[in-house]
N, CA, C and O of each residue as an XYZ file, in Angstrom:
164
protein
N       3.604     -9.333    -10.859
C       3.609     -9.600     -9.456
C       4.645     -8.769     -8.773
O       5.735     -8.562     -9.306
N       4.305     -8.261     -7.532
C       5.267     -7.387     -6.810
C       6.344     -8.219     -6.156
O       6.241     -9.437     -6.006
N       7.358     -7.515     -5.782
C       8.487     -8.242     -5.058
C       8.083     -8.545     -3.652
O       7.323     -7.771     -3.069
N       8.557     -9.657     -3.051
C       8.220    -10.027     -1.697
C       9.005     -8.989     -0.766
O      10.072     -8.481     -1.114
N       8.415     -8.741      0.370
C       9.037     -7.868      1.376
C       8.842     -8.430      2.813
O       7.859     -9.101      3.125
N       9.790     -8.126      3.612
C       9.747     -8.448      5.037
C       8.768     -7.602      5.766
O       8.899     -6.378      5.778
N       7.765     -8.219      6.390
C       6.828     -7.516      7.209
C       7.207     -7.324      8.664
O       6.963     -6.294      9.292
N       7.853     -8.447      9.180
C       8.198     -8.480     10.516
C       9.412     -9.394     10.744
O       9.504    -10.478     10.169
N      10.385     -8.909     11.640
C      11.637     -9.680     11.755
C      11.815    -10.015     13.208
O      11.017     -9.559     14.027
N      12.873    -10.831     13.601
C      13.202    -11.159     14.961
C      12.352    -12.195     15.590
O      12.191    -12.244     16.809
N      11.781    -13.065     14.714
C      10.833    -14.092     15.197
C      11.555    -15.336     15.615
O      12.647    -15.586     15.104
N      11.009    -16.158     16.536
C      11.720    -17.429     16.940
C      11.401    -18.477     15.937
O      12.235    -18.772     15.082
N      10.279    -19.036     15.992
C       9.875    -20.122     15.054
C       8.478    -19.757     14.596
O       7.516    -20.233     15.198
N       8.305    -18.919     13.539
C       6.988    -18.553     13.032
C       6.497    -19.745     12.200
O       7.245    -20.302     11.397
N       5.236    -20.125     12.404
C       4.669    -21.229     11.770
C       3.159    -21.107     11.572
O       2.513    -20.311     12.255
N       2.582    -21.888     10.642
C       1.169    -21.965     10.358
C       0.607    -20.701      9.986
O      -0.279    -20.203     10.679
N       1.092    -20.068      8.830
C       0.632    -18.764      8.435
C      -0.791    -18.878      7.753
O      -1.111    -19.821      7.030
N      -1.551    -17.882      8.045
C      -2.875    -17.707      7.436
C      -3.195    -16.310      7.139
O      -2.897    -15.426      7.942
N      -3.830    -16.042      5.948
C      -4.224    -14.646      5.620
C      -5.712    -14.578      5.921
O      -6.513    -15.370      5.425
N      -6.078    -13.511      6.829
C      -7.484    -13.378      7.206
C      -7.771    -11.972      7.432
O      -7.019    -11.304      8.141
N      -8.849    -11.448      6.859
C      -9.341    -10.098      7.025
C      -8.181     -9.001      6.806
O      -8.108     -8.027      7.555
N      -7.347     -9.188      5.825
C      -6.342     -8.284      5.458
C      -5.005     -8.323      6.288
O      -4.156     -7.440      6.165
N      -4.869     -9.347      7.102
C      -3.630     -9.482      7.950
C      -3.130    -10.895      7.833
O      -3.863    -11.831      7.515
N      -1.817    -11.009      8.111
C      -1.177    -12.285      8.075
C      -1.146    -12.742      9.597
O      -0.609    -12.036     10.449
N      -1.715    -13.891      9.880
C      -1.717    -14.468     11.267
C      -0.780    -15.658     11.313
O      -0.775    -16.418     10.345
N       0.004    -15.888     12.334
C       0.772    -17.030     12.477
C       1.089    -17.270     13.954
O       0.827    -16.395     14.780
N       1.630    -18.401     14.298
C       2.052    -18.715     15.673
C       3.576    -18.470     15.706
O       4.261    -18.783     14.732
N       4.118    -17.914     16.812
C       5.460    -17.720     17.024
C       5.788    -18.545     18.254
O       5.684    -18.072     19.386
N       6.169    -19.736     18.022
C       6.244    -20.833     19.167
C       7.223    -20.505     20.165
O       6.968    -20.800     21.333
N       8.427    -19.874     19.847
C       9.468    -19.516     20.926
C       8.918    -18.598     21.924
O       9.241    -18.753     23.101
N       8.084    -17.616     21.564
C       7.568    -16.658     22.454
C       6.141    -17.047     22.911
O       5.537    -16.316     23.696
N       5.602    -18.168     22.440
C       4.235    -18.602     22.758
C       3.188    -17.557     22.451
O       2.379    -17.209     23.311
N       3.199    -17.042     21.198
C       2.364    -15.958     20.775
C       1.553    -16.419     19.550
O       1.998    -17.276     18.786
N       0.345    -15.827     19.379
C      -0.352    -15.810     18.153
C      -0.252    -14.294     17.670
O      -0.671    -13.365     18.360
N       0.312    -14.137     16.484
C       0.642    -12.794     15.986
C      -0.145    -12.460     14.735
O      -0.319    -13.328     13.879
N      -0.636    -11.213     14.595
C      -1.234    -10.679     13.358
C      -0.481     -9.497     12.860
O      -0.206     -8.582     13.636
N      -0.148     -9.468     11.660
C       0.613     -8.239     11.073
C      -0.042     -7.795      9.819
O      -0.312     -8.617      8.943
N      -0.322     -6.479      9.686
C      -0.776     -5.959      8.488
C       0.214     -5.643      7.446
O       1.401     -5.826      7.719
N      -0.130     -5.175      6.241
C       0.799     -4.977      5.206
C       1.687     -3.707      5.551
O       2.726     -3.550      4.910
N       1.358     -2.871      6.450
C       2.245     -1.811      6.913
C       3.204     -2.192      8.015
O       3.960     -1.370      8.534
N       3.145     -3.558      8.381
C       4.123     -4.022      9.356
C       3.647     -3.702     10.810
O       4.346     -4.020     11.773
């Protein structure tokens, strides 16, 4: 198993993560955003 790595920093309250179509999706409640991030950040 590979080591965990930070894909994105500077978030308020990231919550409800889901992996879908090769990207991590989650809600960032402080900024009222739905965010998707790929493995390349």
